N, C-alpha and C positions, 0 to 999 in steps of 0.2 A: 204784802206781795204776796205772790201764789205761787207753791213751789208745788212740782208733785209732774206730773204727766197731765195734758189736755189736748183733746183731737179735733177733727175742722177735715169737712171735705179737702181733696187737692183735685180734682176733677175724675174724667175716666176712663179707660180701654175703651178701645173705637167698638167693642162686644156687650157697655154697658156696665161694665163691672167696674164699681167707682173704687179710688184711688184715695183712702186718710195723711194727711197730715199729723202726726205727734208731735208735739213739744212740749219737751224740758226743762224745766226750769227749776233749779239749787236754789241752797240760803241765798247766795249771794248776788242772785238778779242772775245771770249769766243765761243764759238759752243754748238750747239745741233743737231743733227741727228737722225730723226724720220722717219721710215718707216708705209705706208699703210698699214700692216699687220698688225693686235696684236697692232696698233700706238704703237710699242714702239723703246721704246729709244737705242737707239744701242750702242750710244755713246756722251759724255757728256765730251767738255773740260774746264776746269776753273783752274785760275790760282793759283799758292802759291805766299807763301811772298813774293817773288821776284821776280815775274811777270811771270815765264815759267807756260805755258798753258800745260795736259794731263788730257789723258782721265779718269774718276773716278766712269765708270760704267760698270761693268763684263757684257760681250754679244760678237757677233760674228760678224763676217766681209763681211757674206754673207748669203740668205734666208734659208739655207735646216737646217744647223741648229737647228734654229727656227721652224721651224715644224717637226721636231723632239723629241727625250727628251726634250727639254729645261723647266729648272726649271722658267718657268713662266722670263727670264730672261726683265727686259726692259718693262713687259709689261702693259694696258690696261687690267683688270679686271671685268669679270660681268658673269652675272646677278649679282651674289652676289662673293664677294671676301672672303674668307676665308671660313669655310666646314659651313657645316650645319648636324644634326645628320642622321649619315645613308639615308640623303636626302631625307627624308618625311616631312612634317609638314601639318597643317592644316588649312587653310585660309577660310573665309567665312562657316566653316561647312563642307567643301571637305578637301579631303588627297588628297595629291601633292603628287607626286615621283618624284627625281629628278633622273639620272643615279650615280649612288655610282662611285669615279677613286680616294679613300685614303683612301684604308684602306674600313670599313665596312660606310665611310662618298662620304660628294658630297661637292669637296672641287671649290673653284672660278671658278664655273660657269659649270664645269664638265668638258670631256675630249675634248671637241667641243664649248668653252667659248669665248668670246671677244680677248683670248688674240691667234686666229685662225682663223677670220677672215681677210676681207677686207673690208677695211670702206674708206667708199669716200671722197677723200681729196678735200679740198678746202684755197689756198691762200687766207687770205684776210685781206690787210696789212702787220704785221710785227707777225699775228697769222698766227696758223696752223688748218684748222677749220677740222674735222674726222666723219665723220655721218653714222651709223649703227642701222639697223630695222631689232631686233628681232623678228623674225618671233611666232604667238604663237603656244606654242609648243615644242619650241626651247630646247632642253637641259629639256626639260620637262617642263618648265616653262609657267607659265598662260597667256594670251594679248598681243600682239602687243605692242612692246615696243620703239621706235624709241628715241634715243640715240643717243647725242653729247657732241663731247671733242674736247676743245680750247687747245691748247699747245703756249703762249708764250714766247719769252727770252726777256724779256727784259732791259733796261741801267742801273738796278740795280741787275744785275749778279741773276736774279731770272725765273728757270723755270714755270712757271704759268703753273696749268692744272684745267682747269673749265669741269666740268660736268651737262650736264642739261637732263633729258630724259622727256619721256610723254608715257602713257599705255592707253590699252586703256580696260584692266581688269584689277582688284587689284593682283599687282604680286609685290615678295620683292624688292627689287633694294637698292644696295650696289654695288659703282662704286671705285675702287681704281687704282692706277701705284703702279706697282712693280718691281724699277730700286733696283738692289744691287751696293752697293758705295762702294772702297776703295778708298782714298779721298789719298792716297801714290799715286795714279796715278799708270798709266799702266806700263807694261818690268814687267820683268824676277824680280826685289829686289825689290816690293809690300810687299809680303809675305801676311800674313793674317792681321786680322783687328782687335785685340785682344785689342791691344796698341790704338785704336782710344780711345778715352773720349765720355763716351755719358751723358747727362742728358735729362731725362725726364720728364715735370709737370705731373706725375701724383701721388698720394697718392696709387692710389690702382691697381689692375693691376684683366686680369680676370682668376681665377683658372679652370683648365683644368686636365680631366684625361688623362689613360692612353694612348687615342685614341685621344687626342688632343680636343675632345669637353667639350665644358666650363660646370662647375659642377653647375653652376648659381649664386656663389659666386664671389663678389668681396672681392677680400684679402688684404689688408692691406701690400704696402711696405716697410713699416717704420721693424726695425730689418733682415731682408731677402736680399736676394742675387739679389731681385729685383728692392732697394731703389736705383734710378738714382739719385734721385732729386739733389744732389748734382751731379757735372761731378767726374766719375769714369771710371777706364777702361772693356771696356768690358770683356775681360779677368780675369780682377781680383776676381772675384765668381763664374766666370761659371763653375767651378768643383766642385762647393761644392758639399756635401751631399746632396738634396733635394730632395723631391718629385720631387716639380713643376719643377725642372732643369731635373729630369730624363723621367717627361713626356712630354717633350719638344724635347729629345735629346739637351739643350741649351737652349737657350733663342730664346724660340716660339711662345708667347703673348702678346695678346692686353691687352695694358696699358689704364683705364679706367684716363682719361684728366682731372687736375682742370679748369675744364671750365666754364663759367657767364650764366645761360639760354639763347636761343635763340642762332639762328647760324652766331659766331662772329670768325673773324680771329683770332687767335692766337698762339701765340707760344707754341708749344708741344713739339719741341727738337733740343738739339744741340746739334752735331758733331763734336770736334777737332781731326786732324790729326799733333800728335807734331813735325815728321819730317820738314810734308813742310809747314806747317801752315795753313791749308787749313782748314777755318768751315764749316761744313753744318746746317743748322738752316731750321726745317720744322714748317710752318708754316699751320693750317691749319683750317677750319669751323664743321667737322667732333669729335666726342665724344670721337674717342678711337681711336691708332694706334697702329700698330702692329708693334713687336719688334721681327725678325727674323735676327739668328745672325749665317746664311749657314752653318747651323749643316748638313745638304747632299750633300754636296759640295764633293767630294772623289776624283778629279784630272782628272777623267771620261772624262770632255768636256774639248775641250780645243781651242781656240778662243783667236783671236788679237795676234798672236803669243805665246801665254802664257796656262797651263791650269788650270782650275779652284779647287786650293784643298782648305779642308777643311777649312770652317770659310774664307776663301779668302773674302768674299762681306758679307756685314747686305744692309739690308732690313728697311726703316721704310714708311708702307701701313698706312696712315689715311683713317679711312675708321668706319664703325656701329663692333656695340661686333659682335662673331662670334653664329652662329647659334640662332639669336634672331627671329627667324620668329618662334621659341618650347620657347623663354623665355617672358614672356610679363614684364617682371620689365624692362629687356634691351628698350633700346631706342628704336621709332617703325621704322620698315625698312618696311614699305607697303604701295604703292606708289597705287592709286585710279587714277579712272577718273577724267578725268577738275584738277588734281593736279597736281605739276610742282616740281620736284627734278631738285635741286639743289647745289650743295657744291662747293667749288675753294680748291687747295694746293695750295700752294709754295715752292719751295725748293729754297732756298736762301744763297748762296755760296759767302763766308767772308774769311779775314784771318785774321790770326794773329801773332803777331810780336814777333819772340822769343823770350823763359826767360833766352836763355844766358846773361850776365853780363859780 
C-alpha cells in the first residue's frame, strides 16, 4: 500500500489555470482527495466495521460542477463562515458593506468566497498546505488577509484541518470546512441521513429568525428537538412543529458547545451510522458547530454516479457563531494586525461493533 500524497490533474479553470487533485493515504488505507480549487475535499474513504472502505462525502468527479451551483460540497469557507445580517457591520466606527448572496444576507464569504478560488498548494511531508491571499476589498472585506490551511490524514484515521491567518487591517475571520457526510458510504442504496445517530455536546443553540439570522438568544436545548446531548436519530424530531425547525427548513443551526475557557481541542459531536458501524467524531477548538441536515438538497445535483436527494448528507461545520460582527455578546471574530488566527479541527473516523447478539 502506498502511503503519503500523490497528485493528478483535475481539470482547468476557464483561463487555462490547471487544477490539481492531491490524494492523501494513511497506513490503514484510508484515502482523502483534495483539490487546490476551494480546498475541496472531493472524496473521503473510511472503513466500516468489516474493514470495507467507502466514500463518505458528497461531491463530484470533475471540476465544473464545483464551479457551478454547488452547495459548498467539501469546501473551505472564508473569510466568514455562515451568515452576516444584510452583509453589513460596523468595525472601528466604519460601516462595512459586503455583497448579499443569501436572500438579504451575506453567506460563507460571498458569491466568490474562499470556496471558489485557487489556493497555492505545497506538499509538506504527510500534509497538504494550501495558501491564499485575500486582497484588501475582496468581497468587501477590509485588509489583506494571508490564510493558510493544512490538511493531514494521520494514522489515527483523522482528517486534521489547521487554519492560520494574519491581516494588515482589522477584519472579521471565521474559517471552516464544509463537507457533507453520509456515513453509509457511496452508491445508490445509502439514501438519506435521517437514521444516523447524532450527539452534540451543547446545552444551547443559536436561535434564528426566518432569515436564518441569530436573534441573539442562546436557547436551551432541553425539552426541544435540538437536544442531542445523548445520541438521537437525526430524523427522529426533524418534522416536529417547531418555529426554529421551520426557520431553518430543518436543522441549520449553530450549537454553542460546552467547552472550557480558551482554545481547547474537545469533542463537539459524534455520529454513528448503525448499519455500517461507521462513526465520525468532530473534535475542535471552535466555540460552535453548525449542524446542517441537507435541507436544500433536492435531487437536482448529481455526482459520483448518484443524485443528491433531500437530506442525503449532513454537515458539521466547526466555527464561531453566525452574525458575530453584529453581536458583541458572541465570542470575538475580529482579527487585528499583529494577531494570529489559529484554530484546529479533527474529523475522526472509528467503527462501532454491531449491536446484534
